[in-house]
N, C-alpha and C positions, 0 to 999 in steps of 0.2 A: 504494500500500500504506500502511496506517495502523498504526503501532507504538504501542501503549498500554503504557507501562511504569509499573506502580503502585508505590506506596510499600510498603516492608517494615518490620516492627518492629525488626529486628536491625541492628546496625552491621556494615558489611562492611569490606573492605580499604581503603576510602577514609578511614577514621578509627576511633578507639577511644574508647569512653566512659570517663569518669573520674567519681569520686564528686562532684567539685566542678563539673564542666562541665554546663550545662543540656542537657536532651535536645534533639536537633535537631528541626526542624520537618519533618514528613513531607509529601512532595509527590508529584504524579503527573506523570511525563514523557510527553508525547505528541509523536511525530514523524511527519509526513506525508512519505513518501519521494519523492513526485513533485517535479519541479523547479519552483521558483517564481522563481528568479533565477540569474544566473551571477556568479561571482567572476572577473572578467576578469584577464588577465595584468597589466594596468596598475593593478589595484586598489591594490596596496601602493606607497606613495610616501613621499617625504621632501623637505623643503626643504634644498637644498645651498647654502651661503653662501660668498662669496669670501674670508672672513676666515681660512680655514684651508686648508693645503696638501692636495692630493689626491695620493695615492701608491699604489704597488702594495699596500702594507699596508692602506690604506683600502679599496681595491678588494676585497681578500680578506675584510675584515669585511663589506662590503656584500653580497658574494656568498654569505655565510653566512645571509642573510636573504632573504625573498621580495620585497624592494623592487626595483621595476623602473622606476618613474616618479620622475624627479628634477626638482624645480622650482628654477630658477636665475634671478636671484641670491638669491632667498629673502626673502619678507616685504617690509618697508618698504625694504629695499635696492634693490628693483626700481625705485623712483622716484628713487633717488639715483645710479644707476650709469650711467657713460659706458662703453659697450661697447668702443669702439675705442681709447680712451685708458686704459682700466682705471683709472678714477677714481671714487671715492665722494665725493659732495659733501656738505658740511656748511653750516650757517648761516655767513654772512659770506663765502661764495664760496670758502672753503678746501676742500681735498680731500685724500684719502688713497688711495694705490695699494695695494690688498690683495695678498696673496701668490698668489692664484689668479685668472688672467684667463679670458676666455671661451674662448680657444683651448685652455687647459689643461682647462677643464671639458668641452669637447667631446671631447677625447682621452680623458678619464676616462669620460665617458658611453659612448663607443664601446667602451672596454675592458670595461665591465660589461653591454653590450648593453641600455642603458636607453632609455626614451622620455622626452623632455624637454618640460617646460612652461617656456618662456622669457618672463620678464616684461619688458615695455618701459616706459620711464619715461613715465608719464601725467600726473603732477602739473605738469610744465613745459608741458604742452599744446603739443607740438611734433611734429606728424605727419611733417614732412619728416625730422627727425632719427630718428624711429622707423623710417621706411621705409629710411633709410640703414643702420641697424643690421641690419635684416632682410636687405637686399641683401648686406651684408658677411658675414653669417652664411651665407647661401646660396651666394654665389659665391666668397668668399675662404676660408671654412672648410669649404665643401661639406657643410653640415650642415642638415638640415631637422627642426625639432622637431615634436612631435605637435600642440602648440598654441602660439600667441602670446597672452599675457595682457597686458592694457592697464592698467598702473598697479597700485597696491595700496591697498586700503581708502580710497577717495576721501572718505569722511565724515571722515577724520582729516587731510586735506590742510590745510596752512596757507600754502602758497606757490603756489596754483593759478594757472597761466599766467605764472609768473615764471621767467626763466632761472636756472640754478644759480648763476652768478656773482653774481647780485643777491639771493640769499637772505639773510634776516636773522631774528633771533629775535623782532623786533617785528611781523613779518607775521602776519596771520590771515585769509588769503584762501582760503576753502574752496569746495568744489563742492557742488552740489545734485544730486538724482537726474536732473533734466532736463539740467543742464549737463554732467554726466558722460556721459549718453547721447549728447550731441552730440560729446564728445571721442571716444567709441568710433566714431561714424559717420565722423568726419574721419580718424581713424587707419586704419580699414579701407579707406577710399577711397585713401589714400596708399600703403598697403602692397600692396593688390591691384595697383597699377601695376607693382610689382617682383616680386610673388609672387602670381600669380593664383589659386593653389590653396591659399593659406594658410588654416589653421583657427584660429578665434579663441575665447578665453574672454572673454565680454563684460563680466563683472563680477568683479573680483578680491577678493571679500569686501567688506563694507561698512566694518567697523571699529567697529561699535557692537553687536556680538553679533547677537542676533535682533531688536533694536529697529529698527523701520522697514525691515527687510530686504526685505520683500515690495514695498514702494514703490519701492525702488531697482531691484529685479529687473524689475518691471513697466515702469518708465521705459526701462530699457536694452533690454529685449526688444521693447517696442512699437516703438521706433525702428529697431532693428537686427536683429530676429529672423531674417529669412531669411539673414543673413550670419553668424550665430553658430552655433558647434558646441556651446558649453557656457556656463554661468555658474557661478560658484564662491561658496562661502560659507566663512567661517572660524569654527571651533567651539572655544570655550574656556568651557564652561558654568559653571565656578566663578568666572570673571571675577576681580574683586578684591573680597574681602569688605569690608564697611564698616569704615573705620578705627576702631580701638579696640574692635571687637567681640570677644567671647570665643567663638571658633570652635573646634569639635571635629572629630575625624576623621569623625564621623557627619554633621555638617553639611557638611563638604567633600564626602564621597561622596554625600550626599543631593542635591547639585546635578545629579547624573546624570539625575534625573527632573524637573528644573526647566524653566523656559521657555527657557533657553539651550541645552538639550541637543537632540540630533538628533531624537528622537521627537516633540518639540514643533514643531520648525522645518521638517522635511522636507515634511510635507503642505502647509503654508502656502506654502512656496517653490515646490513643484512646481505647485500651483494657480496661483500668480502667473505662472509661465512659460506655462502653458496659456492663461490668460485674456488675457495680453498678445499672444499670437500663436497663435491656435487653428489656423490653417492651416499653420503652420510644420512642417517636418520635426522629428523629435524633437531637443530641445535638452537636453543632459545637465546634470545638477546635480552638480558636483564639490565635494569638500572639499579645498581646496588648502592649508589650514592646520588642524591639529588638535592640541589639548593639553587640559590640565585647566583651568588658570586663568592669570591674568597674574602676573608676578613680584612679590614683595613682599607686604606686608600680612599679616593674621592667618592666611591659608592657606599662607603660604610654607613653614612647617615640614612641612606635609603634602605639598606639591609636591616637597620635597627628600627625602622619605622613602619608605617602603614603600608607603604608601597611593596614591601617584601611579601606581605600576605597576598596582595593582588598578583604578584609575580608567581608565587607558588600555585595559586589557583589556576593561573594560565598554563603553567607547566603540566599540571595534572590533567587539564582539558586536552592538551597536546598528546600526552601519553595514552589517555583513554581512547581518543580518536584514532591513534596509530596502532592500537592493538598490542601495546607493550604488556607482557605477562606479569611483570613485577617491578614496582618502583619503591625503593627504600629511601625515605627521607633521612638526610643527615641533619640532625640526629634526633633520637628520642629525647635525650637530655645532654646538654653541652653548653659551653660558653659561646658556641657558634650562634649567631643571631637568628638563623633560620630554624632552630630546634623547636620541638614541641614544648619542652620544658626547659627553663633556664637552669643554670647551675645550682641555684638555690631552691629549685623545685617548683617555682611558680609557673603557671601556664602562660603561653604566648598567644599572640593573635592567630598564628597558624594553628594552634590547638583548637581555636574556635572553628576553623574550617573543618578539621578532622572530627570534632565532636558534635557539631551542629549541622553542617552542610553536606559534607561528603557521605555520611551514612545514608542519605536519601538516594544516592545513586544505585542503579539496579545492575544485574549481572549481564544483560544483553546490550551490546553496543550497536548503535545504528549510525548510518551516514546522516550528517546534518550540515547545512551550509547557511550562512547569513550573508547573502549577496547584497552589495551596495553599502555595507557597513563601513565605518571609518577604519583606518588601519589599526592593528593591534587589538582586534576583538577575536576572542577564542571561544570555541563552542564544543561541547560534547553532549550527545543525546543517548540515553539508555532506557531500557524497559525491562520489566520482569519477564519470567518465562511464560507466564499465562496471559500476556498482553493486557493486563488489567491496570498496571501502573507505569506511567511514563515520567521520566525525569530529565530535565534540561539544565545543563550547567552553561552559563554565559558569563564570560569575563571580559570586561571592557578595560583594557590596559592603556587606552588612549588618555592622555592627561588633559585634553581640552575639549574633545567632542563627545557628546552623548549619542546613543543609538536607540532607535525606536522600531518595534516590530509588532505585528498583530498576531494574536493567538486565539483563533476561533475554536475554543475547547479542545484543541490538539487532535481532533478527529477520533477521540476514544469514547466509548460508551459509558461515561461517568456522570452524565448530566452537567458537565462543565465544572464539577467540584475539584478543588485543588488547594495547594498551599504554596507559598513562596517565601524564601529566605533571601533578603537583600542586604548587602553590606556596602555601605557608602562611606566616603571619607568624612562626611559630616556627622556620621554616627560611628566613630572609630572604635567604640567599645565592643562592638559585636554585631552580628546579623540581626535584622528585624524580621519578624514573622507576620505574614498576611495570609488570611484564608478567605475562600469564597465558595459559594454554592450555585451561582448563576450559570446557566447554560449559554448565556450570550457571549459574543466575542469580546476579548479583552485586548487592550493595547498596552504593551509594556515598554517602559522607557528606562534605560540603564544609563546613568550619568557617567562622567569620566571617572576612571579608577574605581570601578564598582564591580561587585560580584553578585550574581543572581543564580539561585537554584529554584526551579519551578518543578513541583511535583503534582501530577494530575492522575 
């Protein structure tokens, strides 16, 4: 079924005109209700790090979101972490014992019915130690993750092949696409000896954004393709703005359509997987870290503010529409501004997305377009398996122009009933709920830097 929802000239309940506000840009919403992809149960994820305790209160917060995939020990920590001793190693051979160990993470994961991606230290290039950690997890903790991931961002390694105790700040020994592929090969061989059915993420992000990403993917998949279940990328499209540059909210949000964003990278990366091993069973492309940019620099104030929530909502709309099977936000709790919880445990604006807006999205993904809209408007459309609930996510990341579209009951037999969550910069504290029961057509207006979730 094709739903063609045309623009209307009047403002509706989604917004009100004022004498000073420019007229919104009229757009046409088209939704094809046939299934084009699935939003699997493991789609929503987050990196969980050992620096913070995990409690029943933390579990309650997690359970208020759709997050079910947890990546441990999260990011660069994966290359520094001794599983059995609960130590994080630093330069000079020093180490720190964080408040949460693997056993506590496993207990937490079970309490929230998660699926886990466990990172193994790859920078030290020690397959025997990795196999020991796998055996310990399986036989001592009686826990089997969904995937084992080998290292983290190998293009950023500086201690490649050097034991933790011998690390120093003067070292600059890095990996290449070919040498990393051989690390994956040796790790899989060692681990399969203790865990014959283990599933592997062959590439844990590159560490250089989209730059040279396809080369790393091709090298890893060409050597290890039949033994891989997935490869992963890390997505921070805003990166770090050039030092001293005069950046604006518009330039920050504009990176959502740049070379580092999902729409530019996914086709190239998927083609690299297919070209490297055309006869392989399907190898999934995961996003095991996602954020807006890197900390610091001219974009820092936007990452710490309202614009970062809009950015994240747009990235999730991109991922849903593109059929990405798993997206892990960096991070569940961290000093990173895009995290769901701050270091002190308080919830962020992004947590509002995950607890109030994203749970409304359904498991069947449909094609949807908003033609004639201003630039930087992102859209994802979903429905349930029984065709009884339809949910539309619209993100207007444009900083100056509003968008308006007509919604004549979305073509579903619900008598026009529905609900809407709208988050606007004038109401920065959280999304606002509107419900209706009229079967008449409704016109929705979404102002600049706003997020809308419609459920019908």
